[in-house]
C-alpha positions as CSV (number, residue, x, y, z in Angstrom):
1,M,-143.2,-111.7,123.5
2,Q,-145.9,-113.4,121.1
3,L,-149.2,-112.0,121.5
4,H,-152.5,-114.3,120.6
5,I,-156.1,-114.1,121.1
6,D,-158.1,-117.1,122.1
7,E,-161.8,-117.9,123.4
8,F,-161.5,-118.9,127.1
9,T,-159.8,-122.2,127.4
10,L,-158.4,-124.3,130.4
11,K,-155.8,-125.8,128.0
12,H,-153.1,-123.4,128.1
13,P,-150.1,-124.0,130.3
14,G,-148.0,-121.3,132.6
15,V,-150.1,-118.7,134.6
16,L,-153.8,-118.2,134.1
17,A,-155.1,-114.7,135.4
18,I,-158.9,-114.1,135.6
19,G,-159.8,-110.5,136.0
20,L,-162.8,-109.4,138.2
21,N,-164.2,-105.9,138.3
22,E,-164.6,-104.2,141.7
23,G,-168.3,-103.9,142.7
24,A,-169.6,-106.3,140.4
25,A,-171.2,-109.7,140.6
26,R,-168.3,-112.2,140.9
27,A,-168.7,-114.6,137.9
28,L,-166.0,-117.0,137.4
29,P,-165.9,-118.9,133.8
30,P,-167.9,-121.7,134.3
31,S,-165.5,-124.2,133.1
32,L,-163.1,-123.1,135.5
33,A,-165.5,-122.9,138.4
34,A,-166.4,-126.6,137.6
35,A,-163.1,-128.0,137.7
36,F,-162.7,-126.8,141.1
37,G,-166.1,-127.2,142.4
38,G,-166.9,-124.4,144.2
39,E,-163.2,-124.1,146.0
40,L,-162.2,-121.0,144.2
41,E,-165.2,-119.1,145.5
42,R,-164.5,-120.0,148.9
43,L,-160.9,-118.9,148.4
44,L,-161.7,-115.5,147.2
45,D,-164.2,-115.0,150.1
46,E,-161.5,-116.1,152.8
47,Q,-159.2,-113.5,151.3
48,D,-162.1,-110.9,151.2
49,F,-161.1,-110.2,147.5
50,K,-163.2,-107.3,146.5
51,G,-161.9,-106.6,142.9
52,K,-159.6,-103.7,143.7
53,A,-157.4,-102.3,140.7
54,G,-153.9,-104.5,141.2
55,A,-155.1,-106.6,144.2
56,S,-154.6,-110.5,143.6
57,V,-155.0,-113.9,144.8
58,T,-153.1,-116.7,143.8
59,T,-153.4,-120.3,143.9
60,R,-151.8,-123.6,142.3
61,A,-153.9,-125.4,139.8
62,L,-152.9,-128.5,141.4
63,G,-153.5,-130.5,138.0
64,R,-156.9,-129.7,137.4
65,V,-156.5,-127.4,134.4
66,A,-153.3,-127.1,132.3
67,A,-152.0,-123.9,133.9
68,T,-149.8,-124.5,136.7
69,H,-151.0,-121.3,139.1
70,L,-154.4,-119.2,138.8
71,V,-154.2,-115.6,139.4
72,F,-157.5,-113.6,140.2
73,V,-156.5,-109.8,139.9
74,G,-158.8,-107.0,140.4
75,Q,-159.5,-104.8,137.4
76,G,-161.2,-101.8,139.5
77,S,-163.6,-100.1,137.2
78,G,-162.4,-101.9,134.2
79,S,-160.8,-98.9,132.7
80,P,-157.4,-98.9,130.9
81,A,-155.7,-97.5,133.8
82,D,-157.0,-100.0,136.1
83,L,-156.2,-102.8,133.6
84,R,-152.8,-101.7,133.3
85,L,-152.4,-102.1,137.1
86,A,-154.3,-105.3,136.9
87,A,-151.9,-106.8,134.3
88,G,-148.8,-105.4,136.2
89,A,-149.6,-107.7,139.0
90,V,-150.0,-110.6,136.9
91,G,-146.7,-109.8,135.0
92,H,-144.9,-109.4,138.3
93,F,-146.2,-112.7,139.6
94,A,-145.3,-114.6,136.2
95,R,-141.7,-113.2,136.7
96,E,-141.4,-114.6,140.4
97,Q,-142.6,-117.8,139.1
98,G,-140.3,-118.0,136.0
99,A,-143.5,-118.6,133.9
100,R,-142.8,-118.3,130.1
101,D,-146.6,-118.3,129.0
102,V,-149.7,-116.3,130.4
103,S,-153.2,-116.2,129.8
104,F,-155.2,-113.4,130.5
105,A,-158.9,-113.4,130.6
106,P,-160.3,-109.7,131.5
107,A,-163.6,-109.4,132.5
108,G,-166.2,-107.8,130.3
109,A,-165.6,-105.7,126.9
110,V,-162.0,-104.6,126.1
111,S,-161.6,-101.4,124.4
112,P,-158.4,-100.8,122.0
113,A,-157.1,-98.6,125.0
114,A,-157.6,-101.0,127.4
115,A,-155.8,-103.9,125.2
116,E,-152.9,-101.4,124.9
117,A,-153.0,-101.0,128.8
118,I,-153.0,-104.9,129.2
119,V,-149.9,-105.7,127.4
120,E,-148.1,-102.5,128.5
121,G,-149.0,-103.4,132.4
122,L,-147.8,-107.0,131.6
123,I,-144.5,-106.1,130.3
124,T,-143.8,-103.3,133.0
125,G,-144.7,-105.9,135.7
126,N,-142.7,-108.5,134.2
127,Y,-139.4,-106.5,134.1
128,R,-136.1,-107.4,135.6
129,Y,-132.6,-106.1,135.0
130,D,-130.7,-109.3,136.1
131,R,-128.0,-109.1,133.2
132,Y,-125.5,-109.7,136.0
133,F,-127.1,-112.6,137.8
134,A,-126.0,-116.2,137.4
135,E,-127.9,-117.5,134.6
136,S,-128.9,-120.1,136.6
137,S,-130.7,-117.9,139.1
138,R,-132.3,-115.8,136.4
139,K,-136.3,-116.2,136.5
140,A,-137.4,-116.4,132.8
141,A,-139.7,-113.7,131.1
142,I,-143.1,-114.1,129.4
143,E,-142.9,-115.2,126.1
144,R,-146.2,-115.7,125.2
145,L,-149.5,-113.8,126.0
146,I,-152.8,-115.0,125.3
147,V,-155.8,-112.9,125.7
148,L,-158.7,-114.9,126.3
149,N,-161.1,-112.5,124.5
150,P,-161.8,-113.0,121.0
151,N,-163.1,-109.3,120.6
152,V,-159.6,-107.8,121.6
153,S,-158.0,-105.8,118.9
154,K,-154.6,-107.6,117.7
155,A,-153.6,-104.1,116.6
156,A,-154.1,-102.5,120.0
157,L,-152.0,-105.6,121.7
158,E,-149.3,-104.6,119.3
159,T,-149.1,-101.1,120.3
160,G,-149.3,-102.0,124.1
161,R,-146.2,-104.1,123.2
162,V,-144.5,-101.1,121.8
163,L,-145.4,-98.8,124.6
164,G,-144.2,-101.5,127.2
165,Q,-140.8,-102.2,125.3
166,A,-140.0,-98.3,125.3
167,R,-140.4,-98.2,128.7
168,S,-138.4,-101.2,129.2
169,L,-135.3,-100.0,127.1
170,T,-135.4,-96.7,129.2
171,R,-135.0,-98.8,132.5
172,D,-132.3,-100.9,131.2
173,L,-130.4,-97.9,130.2
174,V,-131.1,-96.4,133.6
175,N,-130.1,-99.6,135.7
176,A,-127.1,-100.4,133.9
177,P,-123.7,-99.7,135.6
178,A,-121.6,-96.5,134.5
179,A,-118.7,-98.8,133.4
180,D,-121.4,-100.0,130.7
181,I,-123.4,-96.7,130.0
182,Y,-121.3,-93.6,129.9
183,P,-121.2,-90.5,127.1
184,E,-119.6,-92.8,124.3
185,S,-121.8,-95.8,124.8
186,L,-125.1,-93.9,125.4
187,A,-124.4,-91.8,122.3
188,A,-123.7,-95.0,120.4
189,F,-126.7,-96.7,121.6
190,A,-128.7,-93.6,120.3
191,A,-126.9,-93.9,116.7
192,G,-128.0,-97.6,116.6
193,L,-131.6,-96.6,116.6
194,A,-131.2,-94.8,113.2
195,S,-133.7,-96.2,110.7
196,E,-135.6,-95.1,107.6
197,R,-137.5,-92.7,109.7
198,V,-135.2,-91.7,112.5
199,T,-131.6,-89.9,112.1
200,V,-129.3,-89.5,114.6
201,E,-126.3,-86.9,114.8
202,V,-123.5,-87.4,117.4
203,W,-120.9,-84.6,118.3
204,D,-117.9,-85.5,120.0
205,E,-116.1,-83.1,122.7
206,V,-114.1,-81.3,120.2
207,K,-117.4,-80.2,118.3
208,V,-119.4,-79.5,121.5
209,R,-116.8,-77.1,122.7
210,E,-116.3,-75.5,119.2
211,A,-120.1,-74.7,118.9
212,G,-119.8,-72.9,122.2
213,M,-121.6,-75.2,124.6
214,G,-119.7,-73.9,127.7
215,G,-122.0,-76.1,130.2
216,I,-121.7,-79.3,128.7
217,T,-117.8,-79.0,128.0
218,A,-117.5,-78.0,131.7
219,V,-119.3,-80.7,133.4
220,G,-117.5,-83.3,131.3
221,Q,-114.0,-82.1,131.4
222,G,-112.9,-83.7,134.4
223,S,-113.6,-87.5,133.5
224,D,-111.4,-89.5,131.0
225,R,-114.5,-90.4,129.1
226,K,-115.6,-87.1,127.3
227,P,-119.0,-85.4,126.8
228,R,-121.2,-86.2,123.8
229,F,-124.3,-84.2,122.5
230,V,-126.9,-86.2,120.6
231,H,-129.5,-85.0,118.2
232,M,-132.2,-87.4,117.0
233,V,-134.8,-86.9,114.8
234,Y,-138.2,-88.8,113.9
235,R,-139.8,-87.7,110.6
236,P,-143.1,-89.2,109.8
237,E,-143.7,-90.8,106.6
238,G,-146.5,-88.6,105.2
239,K,-146.9,-84.8,106.0
240,S,-145.9,-83.8,109.3
241,R,-148.5,-81.7,111.4
242,G,-145.8,-80.1,113.5
243,E,-142.5,-80.4,115.1
244,I,-141.7,-80.7,119.1
245,A,-138.4,-81.3,121.0
246,L,-137.7,-83.4,123.9
247,V,-134.8,-82.9,125.8
248,G,-133.0,-84.9,128.4
249,K,-130.3,-85.0,131.2
250,G,-127.6,-87.5,130.5
251,V,-125.2,-87.6,133.3
252,T,-124.1,-91.1,133.1
253,F,-122.6,-90.9,136.6
254,D,-122.5,-87.9,138.9
255,S,-119.8,-87.8,141.7
256,G,-120.8,-84.4,142.4
257,G,-117.4,-83.2,141.0
258,L,-115.5,-81.0,143.3
259,S,-118.5,-80.4,145.4
260,I,-118.5,-84.2,145.9
261,K,-121.5,-86.5,147.3
262,P,-121.2,-88.5,150.2
263,T,-121.1,-92.2,149.4
264,D,-124.9,-92.9,149.9
265,G,-125.8,-89.9,147.7
266,M,-123.4,-91.6,144.8
267,L,-124.4,-95.1,145.4
268,T,-127.3,-94.7,142.8
269,M,-125.9,-92.0,140.7
270,R,-126.0,-94.2,137.5
271,C,-129.7,-93.2,137.4
272,D,-128.8,-89.3,136.5
273,M,-129.2,-90.1,133.1
274,G,-132.8,-91.0,133.5
275,G,-133.8,-87.8,131.4
276,A,-131.9,-88.6,128.5
277,G,-132.8,-92.6,128.7
278,A,-136.4,-91.5,128.7
279,V,-135.9,-89.3,125.8
280,I,-134.3,-92.5,123.8
281,G,-137.1,-94.7,124.8
282,V,-139.7,-92.4,123.4
283,M,-137.7,-92.0,120.3
284,S,-137.5,-95.8,120.0
285,A,-141.3,-96.3,119.7
286,L,-142.0,-93.4,117.2
287,E,-141.7,-95.3,113.9
288,A,-143.6,-98.2,114.9
289,L,-146.5,-96.2,116.4
290,G,-146.4,-94.2,113.0
291,L,-146.8,-90.8,114.7
292,P,-147.7,-87.8,112.2
293,I,-145.3,-85.2,113.8
294,T,-142.0,-84.5,113.8
295,V,-139.9,-85.2,117.1
296,H,-136.4,-84.0,117.9
297,G,-134.9,-86.1,120.6
298,I,-131.7,-83.9,122.0
299,F,-129.6,-84.9,125.0
300,A,-126.1,-84.2,126.3
301,A,-124.1,-86.9,127.9
302,A,-121.3,-86.5,130.3
303,E,-119.5,-87.7,133.7
304,N,-119.4,-85.4,136.3
305,M,-116.0,-86.5,138.0
306,I,-112.9,-85.5,139.9
307,S,-109.6,-84.7,138.5
308,G,-107.1,-81.9,138.0
309,N,-109.1,-80.9,134.9
310,S,-112.6,-80.7,136.9
311,Y,-114.6,-77.4,136.4
312,K,-114.4,-75.6,139.6
313,L,-116.3,-73.4,142.1
314,G,-116.1,-69.8,140.8
315,D,-115.7,-70.7,137.2
316,I,-117.8,-68.5,134.6
317,L,-119.2,-70.5,132.1
318,T,-120.8,-69.3,128.7
319,I,-123.6,-71.2,127.5
320,L,-124.8,-71.8,123.7
321,N,-127.0,-68.8,123.9
322,G,-124.6,-66.5,125.2
323,K,-125.6,-66.3,128.8
324,T,-122.9,-66.5,131.5
325,V,-123.4,-68.7,134.5
326,E,-121.1,-68.6,137.8
327,V,-120.5,-71.8,139.2
328,L,-121.4,-72.0,143.0
329,N,-122.1,-75.9,143.5
330,T,-120.6,-78.3,140.7
331,D,-123.1,-80.8,141.8
332,A,-125.6,-78.5,140.2
333,E,-124.2,-80.0,137.0
334,G,-127.6,-81.2,134.9
335,R,-128.8,-77.8,134.5
336,L,-125.8,-76.6,132.8
337,L,-126.3,-79.5,130.5
338,L,-129.7,-78.8,129.7
339,A,-128.9,-75.1,129.4
340,D,-126.9,-75.8,126.2
341,C,-129.4,-78.6,124.8
342,L,-132.4,-75.9,125.7
343,S,-130.6,-73.4,123.8
344,Y,-130.0,-75.5,121.0
345,A,-133.4,-76.5,121.1
346,S,-134.8,-73.2,120.7
347,K,-133.3,-72.6,117.2
348,L,-135.3,-75.6,116.0
349,P,-138.5,-74.9,114.2
350,V,-140.5,-76.3,117.1
351,S,-143.6,-75.3,118.8
352,H,-143.0,-77.0,122.3
353,I,-139.9,-78.0,124.2
354,V,-140.4,-80.5,127.1
355,D,-137.3,-81.6,129.0
356,L,-136.6,-84.3,131.5
357,A,-134.2,-84.6,134.3
358,T,-133.5,-86.2,137.7
359,L,-132.6,-82.5,138.6
360,T,-133.0,-81.9,142.3
361,G,-133.4,-83.6,145.8
362,A,-135.7,-80.7,146.6
363,A,-138.4,-82.2,144.2
364,V,-137.8,-85.6,145.8
365,V,-138.6,-83.9,149.5
366,A,-141.2,-82.0,148.2
367,L,-143.1,-84.9,146.3
368,G,-141.4,-87.9,147.0
369,E,-140.9,-90.8,144.4
370,H,-144.5,-90.8,143.2
371,Y,-144.8,-87.5,141.5
372,T,-142.7,-85.7,138.8
373,A,-142.5,-81.8,139.7
374,M,-143.7,-80.2,136.3
375,Y,-143.2,-76.7,135.3
376,A,-144.6,-75.0,132.3
377,D,-144.7,-71.6,130.8
378,D,-148.0,-72.3,129.3
379,D,-151.2,-73.5,130.5
380,A,-152.6,-75.5,127.7
381,L,-149.4,-77.6,127.5
382,A,-149.3,-78.0,131.4
383,A,-152.9,-79.5,131.2
384,A,-152.1,-81.8,128.3
385,L,-149.1,-83.1,130.0
386,S,-151.3,-83.5,133.0
387,K,-153.9,-85.4,131.1
388,A,-151.2,-87.7,129.3
389,A,-150.0,-88.5,132.5
390,A,-153.0,-89.5,134.4
391,E,-154.1,-91.6,131.3
392,S,-151.0,-93.6,131.4
393,G,-150.6,-94.2,135.3
394,E,-147.8,-91.3,135.8
395,G,-148.3,-88.4,138.5
396,F,-147.4,-85.1,137.3
397,W,-147.9,-82.1,139.8
398,R,-147.6,-78.6,138.7
399,M,-145.4,-76.4,140.4
400,P,-145.3,-72.7,140.3
401,L,-142.5,-70.7,138.0
402,E,-142.4,-68.0,140.7
403,P,-140.6,-64.7,139.3
404,L,-139.8,-63.4,142.5
405,Y,-137.4,-66.4,143.0
406,K,-135.4,-65.0,140.0
407,E,-133.5,-63.1,142.3
408,L,-132.1,-66.2,143.8
409,I,-130.3,-67.2,140.9
410,K,-129.3,-63.7,139.9
411,G,-125.3,-63.9,139.6
412,E,-122.6,-61.5,141.0
413,V,-119.8,-62.4,138.5
414,G,-121.9,-63.8,135.9
415,Q,-125.4,-63.1,134.6
416,L,-126.7,-66.0,136.8
417,K,-125.9,-68.4,139.5
418,N,-126.1,-72.2,138.9
419,V,-128.0,-72.4,142.4
420,G,-130.0,-70.3,144.3
421,G,-129.7,-71.7,148.0
422,R,-131.5,-74.1,149.8
423,L,-134.9,-72.5,149.6
424,A,-137.4,-73.5,146.7
425,G,-134.5,-75.6,145.0
426,S,-136.6,-77.3,142.3
427,I,-138.2,-74.0,141.5
428,T,-135.0,-72.1,141.3
429,A,-133.4,-74.9,139.2
430,A,-136.7,-74.5,136.7
431,L,-136.3,-70.8,136.5
432,F,-132.7,-71.4,135.8
433,L,-133.6,-73.7,133.1
434,Q,-136.4,-70.9,131.6
435,E,-133.3,-68.6,130.9
436,F,-132.5,-70.8,128.0
437,V,-135.7,-71.5,126.2
438,D,-136.4,-68.8,123.8
439,G,-139.7,-69.0,121.5
440,P,-141.2,-72.4,121.9
441,K,-143.7,-73.1,124.7
442,W,-141.8,-75.2,127.2
443,S,-142.2,-77.6,130.2
444,H,-139.9,-79.1,132.5
445,L,-140.0,-82.2,134.3
446,D,-137.9,-82.9,137.6
447,I,-138.2,-86.8,137.7
448,A,-135.8,-87.1,140.2
449,G,-138.3,-88.7,142.7
450,P,-140.2,-91.5,140.4
451,A,-137.2,-92.3,137.9
452,F,-135.2,-94.6,140.5
453,L,-137.4,-96.6,143.1
454,G,-135.5,-97.3,146.3
455,A,-138.0,-99.9,147.1
456,P,-140.5,-102.0,145.3
457,E,-143.8,-100.4,144.6
458,R,-146.8,-102.5,143.6
459,H,-145.7,-104.1,140.3
460,L,-142.6,-101.9,140.0
461,V,-139.4,-103.7,141.3
462,K,-136.5,-101.7,142.8
463,G,-134.7,-99.6,140.6
464,A,-135.4,-97.5,137.3
465,T,-139.0,-97.1,136.3
466,G,-138.9,-95.5,132.7
467,A,-140.4,-92.4,134.4
468,G,-141.6,-89.9,131.7
469,V,-141.9,-92.5,128.7
470,P,-145.7,-93.4,129.2
471,A,-146.8,-89.7,129.6
472,L,-144.9,-88.5,126.9
473,L,-146.0,-91.1,124.6
474,A,-149.8,-90.6,125.4
475,W,-149.0,-86.7,124.9
476,L,-147.2,-87.1,121.7
477,R,-150.1,-89.8,120.6
478,G,-152.9,-87.1,121.4
479,M,-151.2,-84.5,119.5
């Protein structure tokens, strides 16, 4: 997408979007108002347009200006969060119309953070996964954005592009069918991001097994496509201010294993690598953002399938840190991958570990599709992540790490059980993961709800959302 800055003009083609703040006096650009002779003001009155963030009114331009469509979009308070919603609505409309050019005229002053939000929101709203559509039925994406405000920072627009594209990358990975994204191909994609500042190490199933990663080995052994372990590292150009680790669950398809899922439960299980996809998306943006910290991106990729070699109920697995786990449900596989990854990350010189996973249906039941269940063993980390989520348009809801519930995952044959029963399912999963973190401050993000939408929501289409990417990038930028 080309990014340009210009004075307000009626000469650009495509979609012309006019931002209006809520509660402020409605002031249309004089040249636009003159071209329509009061018709636009009447239209907004008829639609009872108040300027609420993300609300919009559209009309055809009918040859009175160069644009084909006009979009009046609410900016709410004009904050970055509200501008992100406004731009998302514009991007969504532009994709529905197949518009390649968008001119956006925000109301009032535009801070660098607001400029970032405009481009990020536009890219997010404009996103579609249409790789398998007939070319004739695909609607064009935006190729050029012109922000009609001469005081906007071009550098901030470029940053917004990086943020938006990182999220889109994750959405592409999560939306892709399991025939395209499987352990080897996901690892290869990550390896393809290697650069001057990013290194990528990939372990095959032999090295995973020899290293003592019993969880990854077990989950992946039933598939013809064997598991992979991936360690990405971003190192800044100058002196690093510190080191952190991001860990993602990468189950590229989850049949449930021998504890097989019903068809409806299995239908969208290509999304079960949303945590690993988010880690890759974040790592893809770090060099362009020039962050001054070292970031480790770690994930295990596996297919949880059924065969004569599948891991079985009652198996005892030894995780990398030496703890043993009794398998009571092969559909509680993600935590077994994460156990090995968290054990590995704990040995690194990192101060913080944050893991992401589409881990439990219990989190979806508790919080729905709009909130991530966040667990943390450190109040300052929890507060920082919550702040980053709010700033970036995500919802994190802190859940309790209740020690009393540890009894529910205490093993009878092994040290731990991989499930604790129906009660407090998301909490017991987090408590299980905590057993494999030793040293660094840690947070677990259960993104099972927001990672994949079952129906369109505001400017987000059905399917992958890139959950976790905006908040983690905001958190890392604020460190």
